C-alpha positions as CSV (number, residue, x, y, z in Angstrom):
1,M,-39.0,-78.5,46.8
2,R,-37.3,-77.6,50.1
3,Y,-35.3,-74.4,50.6
4,T,-33.0,-73.1,53.3
5,F,-32.0,-69.5,54.1
6,L,-30.8,-67.9,57.3
7,D,-32.1,-70.2,60.0
8,F,-35.2,-71.1,58.1
9,E,-36.3,-74.1,56.1
10,F,-39.3,-74.0,53.8
11,D,-41.1,-77.0,52.2
12,S,-42.9,-75.5,49.2
13,N,-44.8,-78.7,48.5
14,N,-46.5,-78.8,51.9
15,L,-46.2,-75.1,52.6
16,I,-44.4,-75.7,55.9
17,L,-42.0,-73.1,57.3
18,S,-39.6,-73.9,60.2
19,K,-36.8,-72.1,62.0
20,N,-34.1,-74.1,63.7
21,G,-36.3,-77.1,63.5
22,D,-39.4,-75.6,65.0
23,D,-42.5,-75.0,62.8
24,I,-43.6,-71.4,62.3
25,D,-47.2,-70.5,61.7
26,I,-47.8,-68.4,58.6
27,R,-51.0,-67.9,56.7
28,P,-51.7,-70.1,53.6
29,N,-51.5,-67.2,51.1
30,E,-48.2,-66.0,52.7
31,A,-46.8,-69.5,52.3
32,K,-48.0,-69.6,48.6
33,L,-46.4,-66.2,48.0
34,L,-43.2,-67.4,49.6
35,A,-43.2,-70.5,47.4
36,L,-43.6,-68.4,44.3
37,L,-40.8,-66.0,45.2
38,L,-38.4,-68.8,46.0
39,S,-39.3,-70.7,42.8
40,D,-37.3,-68.2,40.8
41,S,-35.3,-65.7,42.8
42,T,-34.0,-64.1,39.6
43,Q,-37.4,-63.0,38.5
44,V,-39.3,-59.8,39.5
45,F,-42.9,-60.9,40.1
46,S,-45.5,-58.2,39.3
47,K,-48.5,-57.7,41.4
48,D,-50.8,-59.1,38.7
49,A,-48.6,-62.2,38.4
50,I,-48.8,-62.7,42.2
51,L,-52.5,-62.2,42.3
52,T,-53.0,-64.8,39.5
53,K,-50.6,-67.4,40.9
54,V,-51.5,-67.0,44.6
55,W,-55.1,-66.0,44.7
56,H,-56.1,-67.6,41.3
57,D,-59.7,-66.7,40.4
58,K,-60.5,-64.9,43.7
59,V,-61.3,-61.2,43.5
60,V,-58.9,-59.3,45.8
61,S,-57.3,-55.9,45.7
62,E,-53.6,-55.2,45.2
63,Q,-53.4,-54.3,48.9
64,A,-53.6,-58.0,49.6
65,V,-50.2,-58.5,47.9
66,F,-48.6,-55.7,49.9
67,Q,-50.0,-56.9,53.2
68,N,-48.7,-60.4,52.6
69,I,-45.3,-59.0,51.4
70,S,-45.3,-56.9,54.6
71,H,-46.0,-60.0,56.8
72,L,-43.2,-62.0,55.1
73,R,-40.8,-59.1,55.6
74,A,-41.8,-59.0,59.3
75,V,-40.7,-62.6,59.6
76,F,-37.5,-62.6,57.4
77,G,-36.4,-59.0,57.6
78,N,-37.1,-56.1,55.3
79,S,-34.2,-56.9,53.1
80,A,-35.6,-60.3,52.2
81,I,-37.9,-59.0,49.5
82,K,-37.0,-56.1,47.3
83,T,-39.5,-53.7,45.8
84,F,-39.0,-52.6,42.3
85,P,-41.3,-49.5,41.8
86,K,-44.0,-50.1,39.2
87,R,-42.5,-53.6,38.5
88,G,-43.0,-55.9,41.4
89,Y,-41.1,-57.9,44.0
90,Q,-38.0,-60.1,44.1
91,W,-36.5,-62.5,46.6
92,Q,-33.1,-61.3,47.9
93,L,-31.8,-63.7,50.5
94,N,-29.1,-66.3,49.7
95,T,-31.1,-69.5,49.4
96,S,-30.1,-73.2,48.9
97,Q,-32.3,-76.1,47.7
98,I,-32.1,-79.3,49.7
99,Q,-31.4,-82.3,47.5
100,T,-33.2,-85.5,48.1
101,A,-32.1,-89.1,47.5
102,V,-34.5,-91.1,45.3
103,I,-35.1,-94.7,46.5
104,T,-36.1,-96.7,43.4
105,E,-37.9,-99.9,42.4
106,P,-35.9,-102.0,39.8
107,R,-37.1,-102.5,36.3
108,S,-36.0,-104.9,33.7
109,V,-33.8,-102.6,31.7
110,N,-30.2,-102.5,30.7
111,I,-28.3,-100.1,32.9
112,T,-26.0,-98.1,30.7
113,T,-25.7,-94.9,32.8
114,T,-24.1,-94.1,36.1
115,T,-27.4,-94.1,38.0
116,I,-30.5,-96.3,38.0
117,K,-33.5,-94.7,36.3
118,A,-36.6,-96.1,37.7
119,K,-40.0,-95.3,39.1
120,P,-39.6,-93.4,42.5
121,I,-41.5,-94.8,45.5
122,A,-40.1,-92.7,48.3
123,T,-37.8,-89.8,49.1
124,M,-35.6,-89.0,52.1
125,P,-33.2,-86.1,53.0
126,L,-29.5,-86.7,52.3
127,T,-28.8,-86.0,56.0
128,Q,-30.9,-88.1,58.4
129,K,-30.5,-87.9,62.2
130,I,-29.9,-91.2,63.8
131,G,-30.5,-91.4,67.5
132,A,-30.0,-88.3,69.7
133,N,-26.7,-86.9,68.6
134,A,-25.3,-88.9,65.7
135,T,-25.8,-87.9,62.0
136,S,-25.4,-90.2,59.0
137,D,-24.6,-88.6,55.7
138,I,-26.1,-90.6,52.8
139,N,-25.0,-89.9,49.3
140,S,-27.4,-91.2,46.6
141,S,-24.6,-91.7,44.1
142,D,-22.7,-93.9,46.6
143,I,-25.8,-96.2,47.0
144,F,-26.9,-96.5,43.5
145,K,-23.7,-95.9,41.4
146,V,-22.7,-98.7,39.2
147,G,-20.3,-99.3,36.3
148,P,-21.0,-97.8,32.9
149,T,-22.2,-101.1,31.4
150,E,-22.3,-103.5,34.3
151,K,-25.5,-105.4,35.0
152,K,-26.2,-106.2,38.7
153,P,-27.6,-109.7,39.5
154,M,-31.0,-110.1,41.2
155,G,-29.1,-110.8,44.5
156,F,-28.0,-107.2,44.5
157,Y,-31.6,-106.1,44.6
158,A,-32.5,-108.6,47.2
159,L,-29.6,-107.4,49.4
160,L,-30.7,-103.8,48.8
161,T,-34.3,-104.6,49.7
162,S,-33.1,-106.3,52.9
163,L,-31.1,-103.2,53.8
164,L,-34.1,-101.0,53.3
165,V,-36.3,-103.2,55.5
166,V,-33.6,-103.0,58.3
167,F,-33.4,-99.3,57.9
168,A,-37.2,-98.9,58.0
169,T,-37.4,-101.0,61.1
170,A,-34.7,-98.9,62.8
171,I,-36.7,-95.8,62.0
172,L,-39.8,-97.2,63.6
173,I,-37.9,-98.1,66.7
174,L,-36.2,-94.8,67.0
175,F,-39.3,-92.7,66.0
176,P,-42.4,-94.6,67.1
177,H,-45.7,-94.2,65.4
178,S,-47.9,-91.4,66.7
179,S,-50.5,-93.9,67.8
180,D,-48.0,-95.1,70.5
181,K,-48.4,-93.6,73.9
182,V,-47.3,-89.9,73.9
183,A,-45.9,-88.3,77.0
184,A,-48.2,-85.7,78.6
185,P,-47.4,-82.1,78.0
186,A,-45.4,-80.4,80.7
187,A,-47.5,-78.4,83.2
188,I,-47.3,-74.6,82.9
189,G,-45.0,-73.2,85.5
190,I,-46.5,-70.0,87.2
191,A,-45.4,-68.2,90.3
192,Y,-48.2,-66.6,92.2
193,I,-48.8,-64.2,95.0
194,P,-51.6,-65.5,97.3
195,F,-54.8,-63.7,96.3
196,T,-56.4,-61.2,98.6
197,Q,-60.0,-61.3,99.6
198,S,-61.7,-57.9,100.1
199,L,-63.2,-57.1,103.5
200,S,-61.2,-60.0,105.2
201,N,-57.7,-61.0,106.0
202,N,-58.1,-64.2,104.2
203,T,-55.8,-65.2,101.3
204,I,-56.5,-67.8,98.6
205,K,-53.7,-70.2,97.6
206,L,-53.6,-72.3,94.4
207,A,-53.1,-76.0,94.1
208,D,-51.1,-77.8,91.4
209,D,-52.9,-80.0,88.9
210,E,-52.1,-81.7,85.7
211,F,-52.0,-78.4,83.8
212,F,-50.3,-76.0,86.2
213,D,-47.3,-76.1,88.5
214,F,-47.7,-73.2,90.9
215,T,-45.0,-71.7,93.0
216,E,-46.1,-69.5,95.9
217,L,-44.4,-66.1,96.5
218,P,-45.5,-65.4,100.1
219,Q,-43.2,-62.5,100.6
220,L,-45.3,-60.3,98.3
221,S,-48.8,-58.9,98.5
222,P,-51.0,-58.3,95.4
223,L,-51.2,-54.6,96.3
224,H,-47.4,-54.1,96.6
225,F,-46.7,-56.1,93.4
226,E,-49.3,-54.1,91.4
227,T,-48.0,-50.7,92.6
228,S,-44.3,-51.7,92.2
229,I,-44.5,-54.0,89.2
230,E,-41.9,-52.1,87.1
231,S,-39.3,-52.5,89.9
232,E,-40.3,-55.8,91.5
233,Y,-40.9,-58.0,88.4
234,P,-37.3,-57.6,87.0
235,K,-35.9,-58.9,90.4
236,L,-38.0,-62.1,90.0
237,A,-38.1,-62.6,86.2
238,D,-35.1,-64.8,85.8
239,K,-36.4,-67.4,88.1
240,H,-40.2,-66.7,87.7
241,P,-40.9,-65.3,84.2
242,L,-44.7,-65.7,84.8
243,I,-46.2,-64.1,87.9
244,L,-49.9,-64.2,88.7
245,T,-51.8,-62.3,91.3
246,A,-55.5,-61.4,91.8
247,N,-58.0,-59.7,94.1
248,V,-61.3,-61.4,95.0
249,R,-64.4,-59.8,96.3
250,T,-68.0,-60.9,97.0
251,Y,-71.1,-58.9,96.4
252,N,-74.8,-60.0,96.4
253,S,-73.9,-63.7,96.6
254,L,-71.6,-63.5,93.6
255,T,-67.7,-63.7,93.6
256,Y,-65.7,-61.4,91.4
257,L,-62.0,-61.9,90.5
258,D,-59.6,-59.4,89.0
259,F,-56.3,-61.0,87.9
260,I,-53.0,-60.0,86.4
261,L,-50.5,-62.4,84.8
262,K,-47.2,-60.7,84.2
263,G,-44.7,-61.9,81.6
264,P,-41.5,-60.6,80.1
265,I,-43.1,-58.8,77.2
266,T,-46.5,-57.7,78.6
267,D,-49.2,-58.6,81.1
268,W,-52.6,-60.3,80.7
269,R,-55.5,-59.0,82.7
270,G,-59.2,-60.0,83.0
271,Q,-62.2,-60.3,85.2
272,L,-64.2,-63.4,86.1
273,T,-67.5,-64.0,87.8
274,G,-68.7,-67.1,89.7
275,S,-70.9,-68.4,92.5
276,S,-67.9,-68.9,94.9
277,N,-64.1,-68.7,95.3
278,Q,-63.8,-72.2,94.0
279,A,-65.9,-71.4,90.9
280,V,-63.8,-68.3,89.9
281,I,-60.5,-70.1,90.5
282,S,-61.8,-72.9,88.2
283,K,-62.7,-70.4,85.5
284,L,-59.3,-68.8,85.9
285,K,-57.5,-72.0,85.4
286,Q,-59.7,-72.9,82.4
287,H,-58.9,-69.5,80.8
288,L,-55.2,-69.7,81.5
289,S,-54.9,-73.2,80.0
290,Q,-54.9,-71.6,76.5
291,D,-51.3,-71.8,75.0
292,Y,-51.5,-68.7,72.9
293,I,-51.6,-66.5,76.0
294,Y,-48.1,-67.6,76.8
295,D,-46.9,-66.9,73.3
296,L,-48.0,-63.3,73.7
297,L,-46.5,-62.9,77.2
298,M,-43.1,-64.5,76.4
299,S,-42.1,-63.1,73.0
300,P,-42.7,-60.0,70.9
301,Q,-45.6,-60.5,68.4
302,S,-46.6,-58.3,65.5
303,L,-50.1,-56.9,65.5
304,E,-51.0,-59.2,62.7
305,I,-49.8,-62.3,64.5
306,R,-51.5,-61.2,67.7
307,L,-54.7,-60.8,65.7
308,A,-54.4,-64.2,64.1
309,K,-53.8,-65.9,67.5
310,L,-56.7,-64.1,69.2
311,S,-59.0,-64.8,66.3
312,I,-58.2,-68.5,66.4
313,A,-58.6,-68.5,70.2
314,H,-62.0,-66.8,69.8
315,K,-63.2,-69.4,67.3
316,S,-62.0,-72.2,69.6
317,K,-63.7,-70.7,72.6
318,P,-66.4,-68.3,71.3
319,N,-67.9,-67.8,74.8
320,D,-64.6,-66.7,76.5
321,F,-65.4,-63.1,77.5
322,I,-61.8,-62.2,78.0
323,N,-60.6,-63.3,74.6
324,L,-63.5,-61.4,73.0
325,G,-62.6,-58.2,74.9
326,K,-59.0,-58.5,74.0
327,L,-59.9,-58.9,70.4
328,A,-62.0,-55.7,70.5
329,M,-59.1,-53.8,72.2
330,L,-56.6,-55.0,69.6
331,Y,-58.8,-53.7,66.8
332,I,-59.0,-50.4,68.6
333,Q,-55.2,-50.3,68.8
334,M,-55.1,-51.0,65.1
335,E,-57.7,-48.3,64.6
336,E,-60.0,-50.7,62.8
337,F,-63.0,-49.3,64.7
338,E,-65.8,-51.0,62.7
339,K,-64.3,-54.4,63.5
340,A,-63.8,-53.4,67.1
341,M,-67.4,-52.4,67.4
342,V,-68.5,-55.8,66.0
343,M,-66.5,-57.5,68.7
344,A,-67.8,-55.2,71.4
345,D,-71.4,-55.8,70.3
346,K,-70.8,-59.5,70.3
347,L,-69.4,-59.3,73.8
348,A,-72.4,-57.3,75.0
349,N,-74.8,-59.9,73.4
350,F,-73.0,-62.8,75.0
351,A,-73.0,-61.0,78.4
352,I,-76.7,-60.4,78.2
353,E,-77.4,-64.1,77.3
354,A,-75.2,-65.2,80.2
355,Q,-76.6,-62.5,82.5
356,N,-73.1,-61.4,83.2
357,T,-73.3,-57.8,84.5
358,Q,-69.5,-57.4,84.8
359,Q,-68.9,-58.2,81.1
360,L,-71.9,-56.2,79.9
361,G,-70.3,-53.2,81.6
362,N,-67.0,-54.0,80.0
363,A,-68.6,-54.2,76.6
364,L,-70.3,-50.8,77.0
365,L,-67.0,-49.3,78.2
366,L,-65.4,-50.6,75.0
367,Q,-68.2,-49.3,72.8
368,S,-67.8,-45.9,74.4
369,E,-64.0,-45.9,73.8
370,I,-64.6,-46.7,70.1
371,L,-67.2,-43.9,69.7
372,T,-64.8,-41.5,71.4
373,R,-62.0,-42.4,69.0
374,K,-64.4,-41.8,66.2
375,E,-65.3,-38.4,67.8
376,L,-68.9,-39.4,68.3
377,F,-68.9,-37.9,71.8
378,E,-72.7,-37.7,72.4
379,L,-73.2,-41.4,71.6
380,S,-70.1,-42.3,73.6
381,S,-71.5,-40.5,76.6
382,E,-74.7,-42.5,76.4
383,K,-72.7,-45.8,76.4
384,L,-70.7,-44.6,79.4
385,A,-73.9,-43.8,81.3
386,S,-75.1,-47.4,80.6
387,A,-71.7,-48.8,81.7
388,I,-71.8,-46.8,84.9
389,S,-75.3,-48.2,85.6
390,Q,-74.0,-51.8,85.2
391,F,-71.0,-51.3,87.3
392,K,-73.1,-49.8,90.1
393,K,-75.2,-52.9,90.2
394,I,-72.2,-55.0,91.2
395,N,-70.4,-52.3,93.2
396,D,-67.3,-52.5,90.9
397,A,-65.5,-49.4,92.1
398,K,-62.5,-49.9,89.8
399,R,-64.5,-50.0,86.6
400,L,-66.7,-47.1,87.9
401,A,-63.5,-45.1,88.2
402,D,-62.5,-46.0,84.7
403,A,-65.9,-44.9,83.4
404,W,-65.8,-41.6,85.2
405,F,-62.3,-41.1,84.0
406,A,-63.4,-41.5,80.4
407,Q,-66.4,-39.2,81.1
408,S,-64.0,-36.4,82.2
409,W,-62.4,-36.4,78.7
410,L,-65.9,-36.1,77.1
411,D,-66.6,-33.2,79.4
412,H,-63.4,-31.6,78.3
413,Q,-64.4,-32.0,74.6
414,N,-67.7,-30.2,75.5
415,K,-65.6,-27.4,77.1
416,N,-67.3,-27.9,80.4
417,Y,-64.5,-27.6,83.0
418,N,-66.8,-27.9,86.0
419,A,-68.2,-31.2,84.7
420,V,-64.5,-32.3,84.1
421,L,-63.8,-31.7,87.8
422,K,-66.9,-33.5,88.9
423,S,-66.2,-36.6,86.7
424,A,-62.6,-36.8,87.7
425,Q,-63.3,-36.3,91.4
426,L,-65.7,-39.2,91.2
427,S,-62.9,-41.4,89.7
428,L,-60.9,-40.5,92.8
429,Q,-63.4,-42.0,95.2
430,V,-62.1,-45.5,94.8
431,N,-59.8,-47.5,97.0
432,D,-57.3,-48.1,94.2
433,I,-53.9,-46.4,94.5
434,L,-52.9,-46.4,90.8
435,R,-56.3,-45.1,89.7
436,E,-56.2,-42.3,92.2
437,L,-52.8,-41.2,90.9
438,D,-53.9,-41.4,87.3
439,A,-56.9,-39.3,88.1
440,L,-54.9,-36.6,89.8
441,T,-52.3,-36.3,87.0
442,Y,-55.0,-36.4,84.4
443,L,-56.9,-33.6,86.2
444,S,-53.7,-31.6,86.1
445,V,-53.4,-32.0,82.4
446,L,-57.1,-31.1,81.8
447,A,-56.6,-28.0,84.0
448,Y,-53.6,-27.1,81.8
449,K,-55.7,-27.5,78.7
450,N,-58.4,-25.4,80.2
451,K,-55.9,-22.7,81.2
452,Q,-56.5,-23.2,84.9
453,A,-52.9,-22.6,86.1
454,T,-53.6,-22.8,89.8
455,D,-55.4,-26.1,89.5
456,Q,-52.8,-27.7,87.2
457,Y,-50.1,-27.4,89.9
458,L,-52.4,-28.1,92.8
459,Y,-53.4,-31.6,91.4
460,L,-49.7,-32.4,90.7
461,Q,-48.9,-31.5,94.3
462,Q,-51.7,-33.7,95.6
463,A,-50.4,-36.6,93.5
464,E,-46.9,-36.2,94.8
465,R,-48.2,-36.2,98.4
466,K,-50.1,-39.4,97.8
467,M,-47.0,-41.1,96.3
468,K,-45.1,-40.3,99.4
469,A,-47.9,-41.4,101.7
470,Y,-48.1,-44.8,99.8
471,N,-44.3,-45.1,99.8
472,L,-44.2,-45.8,96.1
473,P,-41.0,-46.6,94.1
474,P,-39.2,-43.7,92.4
475,Y,-40.6,-44.3,88.9
476,H,-44.0,-43.1,90.0
477,F,-42.4,-39.8,91.2
478,A,-41.0,-39.4,87.7
479,K,-44.4,-38.5,86.4
480,I,-44.3,-35.2,88.4
481,P,-41.4,-33.6,86.5
482,F,-42.7,-35.2,83.3
483,H,-45.9,-33.1,83.7
484,Y,-43.9,-30.0,84.6
485,A,-42.2,-30.5,81.2
486,I,-45.6,-30.6,79.5
487,F,-46.5,-27.3,81.1
488,A,-43.1,-25.6,80.3
489,Q,-43.4,-23.1,77.5
490,T,-40.1,-23.7,75.6
491,P,-37.9,-26.7,74.8
492,A,-35.1,-25.1,76.9
493,D,-37.5,-24.9,79.9
494,K,-38.5,-28.5,79.4
495,E,-34.9,-29.8,79.5
496,P,-34.2,-29.8,83.2
497,H,-37.6,-31.6,83.9
498,F,-36.8,-34.3,81.4
499,K,-33.4,-34.8,83.0
500,Q,-35.1,-35.1,86.4
501,V,-37.4,-37.8,84.9
502,L,-34.3,-39.8,83.9
503,D,-32.8,-39.5,87.4
504,F,-36.0,-40.9,88.9
505,T,-36.1,-43.8,86.5
506,K,-32.4,-45.0,86.7
507,L,-33.7,-48.3,88.1
508,T,-36.6,-48.6,85.6
509,P,-35.1,-47.1,82.4
510,D,-37.6,-48.8,80.1
511,H,-40.7,-47.4,81.7
512,W,-42.7,-45.4,79.3
513,V,-42.1,-42.0,81.0
514,A,-38.4,-42.6,80.8
515,Q,-38.6,-43.5,77.1
516,S,-40.7,-40.5,76.2
517,S,-38.4,-38.1,78.1
518,R,-35.3,-39.6,76.5
519,K,-36.8,-39.2,73.1
520,S,-37.9,-35.6,73.7
521,L,-34.5,-34.7,75.2
522,L,-32.6,-36.2,72.2
523,Q,-34.8,-34.4,69.7
524,Y,-34.2,-31.1,71.5
525,Y,-30.4,-31.6,71.4
526,L,-30.5,-32.5,67.7
527,D,-32.7,-29.5,66.9
528,E,-30.2,-27.3,68.7
529,N,-27.2,-29.0,67.0
530,R,-25.9,-30.1,70.4
531,L,-24.5,-33.3,68.9
532,A,-22.0,-34.0,71.7
533,E,-24.8,-34.1,74.3
534,A,-27.0,-36.1,71.9
535,K,-24.2,-38.6,71.5
536,A,-23.6,-38.8,75.2
537,L,-27.4,-39.6,75.6
538,I,-27.1,-42.4,73.0
539,D,-23.8,-43.8,74.5
540,N,-25.5,-43.9,77.9
541,L,-28.2,-46.3,76.6
542,S,-25.9,-49.2,77.1
543,V,-25.5,-48.3,80.7
544,T,-28.9,-47.1,81.7
545,T,-31.3,-49.4,79.8
546,T,-31.9,-53.1,80.3
547,S,-32.7,-53.7,76.6
548,I,-30.3,-51.7,74.6
549,D,-31.5,-53.1,71.3
550,S,-35.2,-52.3,71.9
551,P,-37.1,-50.7,69.1
552,Q,-37.3,-47.4,71.1
553,N,-33.5,-47.3,71.6
554,S,-32.8,-48.2,68.0
555,Y,-35.1,-45.4,66.9
556,L,-33.0,-42.9,69.0
557,K,-29.8,-44.2,67.3
558,T,-31.5,-43.8,63.9
559,L,-32.4,-40.2,64.7
560,F,-28.8,-39.5,65.7
561,A,-27.4,-41.1,62.6
562,Q,-29.6,-39.0,60.4
563,A,-28.8,-35.8,62.2
564,S,-25.0,-36.5,62.1
565,K,-25.3,-37.4,58.4
566,Q,-24.1,-41.0,58.8
567,T,-25.9,-42.2,55.7
568,K,-25.0,-45.9,55.8
569,D,-25.7,-46.1,59.5
570,F,-28.9,-44.3,59.1
571,N,-30.3,-46.7,56.5
572,R,-29.1,-49.8,58.4
573,L,-30.5,-48.6,61.7
574,A,-33.8,-47.3,60.2
575,K,-34.6,-50.6,58.5
576,H,-33.5,-52.6,61.6
577,T,-35.8,-50.4,63.8
578,F,-38.7,-50.8,61.3
579,E,-38.3,-54.5,61.5
580,Q,-38.1,-54.5,65.3
581,A,-41.2,-52.2,65.6
582,Q,-43.1,-54.5,63.3
583,L,-42.2,-57.6,65.2
584,S,-43.1,-56.0,68.5
585,G,-46.4,-54.7,67.3
586,D,-45.6,-51.0,67.8
587,R,-47.6,-49.6,64.9
588,N,-46.8,-45.9,65.6
589,L,-43.1,-46.5,65.8
590,S,-43.2,-48.4,62.6
591,L,-44.9,-45.5,60.9
592,D,-42.4,-43.0,62.4
593,V,-39.5,-45.0,60.9
594,A,-41.3,-45.4,57.6
595,L,-41.7,-41.7,57.4
596,L,-38.0,-41.2,58.1
597,L,-37.1,-43.6,55.3
598,C,-39.5,-41.9,52.9
599,S,-37.8,-38.6,53.5
600,D,-34.4,-40.1,52.7
601,N,-33.5,-39.0,49.2
602,N,-30.6,-41.6,49.0
603,D,-33.0,-44.6,49.2
604,S,-35.6,-44.1,46.6
605,E,-35.9,-47.8,45.7
606,N,-37.7,-48.6,48.9
607,Y,-39.9,-45.4,48.8
608,D,-42.7,-47.4,47.3
609,F,-42.7,-49.9,50.1
610,Y,-42.6,-47.4,53.0
611,S,-45.0,-44.9,51.4
612,Q,-47.5,-47.7,50.8
613,Y,-47.1,-48.9,54.4
614,I,-48.0,-45.4,55.6
615,T,-51.0,-45.2,53.2
616,E,-52.4,-48.5,54.5
617,H,-51.6,-48.4,58.2
618,A,-51.6,-44.8,59.3
619,G,-54.5,-43.8,61.6
620,E,-56.1,-40.5,62.0
621,N,-54.3,-39.5,65.2
622,W,-50.9,-40.3,63.7
623,R,-51.7,-38.5,60.5
624,R,-52.9,-35.4,62.4
625,Y,-49.7,-35.3,64.4
626,N,-47.5,-35.7,61.3
627,K,-49.6,-33.6,59.0
628,D,-46.9,-31.2,57.9
629,K,-44.3,-33.9,57.2
630,L,-46.9,-35.9,55.2
631,L,-47.8,-32.9,53.1
632,T,-44.1,-32.2,52.3
633,L,-43.7,-35.8,51.1
634,N,-47.0,-35.7,49.2
635,L,-48.3,-38.5,51.4
């Protein structure tokens, strides 16, 4: 059976889902669950019924049902499937079944009805595209309809057979068999900034091949692009949505390449090692030939979809170090630390087998981060020491800075401020502008946490001086008032600093420091019942931000609707924001909105869904931050 709803079409026999004619990847159990819900949209299917019909005899928990329902809602919208507390789930969208015409083989029977009843040998849709633009509407009753008692002579069937042969021939001509020659896929179009080579004035240019169509951007340098990416990329994105740049260095006869591929949604970074420039460029092209990378760069992806694509990529290329590292980092983001450690261990083992010091250091750095997140600080420090040892072997100053940066946080956990200063100062000793600035602002925060008032302002001043010396764009300077807001004692004292942040980020309103300041400022206005100023901040989104319907902006509108008691708007905006956050993979924002909806007494029917979402997806840090709200709601 085939169903249509919204812009989707679903073939329940073959479990194929498409949107506007393009197939969409969903997991087999999700497709089976969708087929079940569509089979009877008037029925509320219990969890037990779903487990029986979808998973059959396999032993799985009820959480599997909720996870698959959640994934389907992420694709079709939260309103597509309704939760009936303690009863089950029901399909809600208006859905149509696509009728098919039945082509029949004649039998020697008297035809006494208005249609021929016979053994079916093929089916085809009632509407079949002919050529590029034309459409032929075929009505089965027009083809097969005969008089109530009229018998057709055999010539009728011969004519019908001839017509079918002609029709089949036309189809073969218009839509050749897959064994015919297929046009080669289009090359991937990437703009690139010529790569810089350390300790020399040489640059590396890329040559087109059958897989890549490179466009050189000679007016930019990798250093300028990396330090101004938030302001430079939007100027180029319409014409060049994918921009690649890299730094290349040589040490002890090996060549090391650090690359960044920037896309509309995110960027893709990695390190490669080879015997020469040519070797690392070849490895870079081989890695970037994977299609899934561009799916992640070009469109928002939920965490589950990212995980699925990365897992498939890892199975396809198990020795791709970058894929494996990305998989570990995604598990960290999802706070599935045991799985993250499995991936990091695998990366370390592969690196040892390949004698790849760079990737072994990366694996140890990942292991340390996982152990820190689990608050196993002593073990984390041991992994960091091993990572530092590996990075020293290859003189990787950037990764050494990252390791010392991480060590400063461990020193802070041990309440050793002198060690904090030593570790952070070491992270400053690297010729990398962004890492220098991060180290100084981080030192400022750690000084504040250790009640070292003089130091906290001293490091901020040093950071500001470096920003001026490097002639950085304004959004970097926004971090200075942002940290002053952190240090301010009261919300009223924070307000002018947050306003200054928004002034600095007028040209880059979607930068994280602008989003965070805007949210804090709105919450302050709502807490003080300054609704007019809150509304002005909301109204200004259409002027100041480049993506007014982003999940972050939708969340601000949701908070305002709740505070101003606009119940209908609140429910609509909250559910829309939850869907956006899910699709973009923003787990914490999804949880924040779910918590808002759980606290809404006017929408009890969806409490089961959102409370279960919190139960299954909330990590320790988010729970700690929202402890009081969760206790109030008995979550």
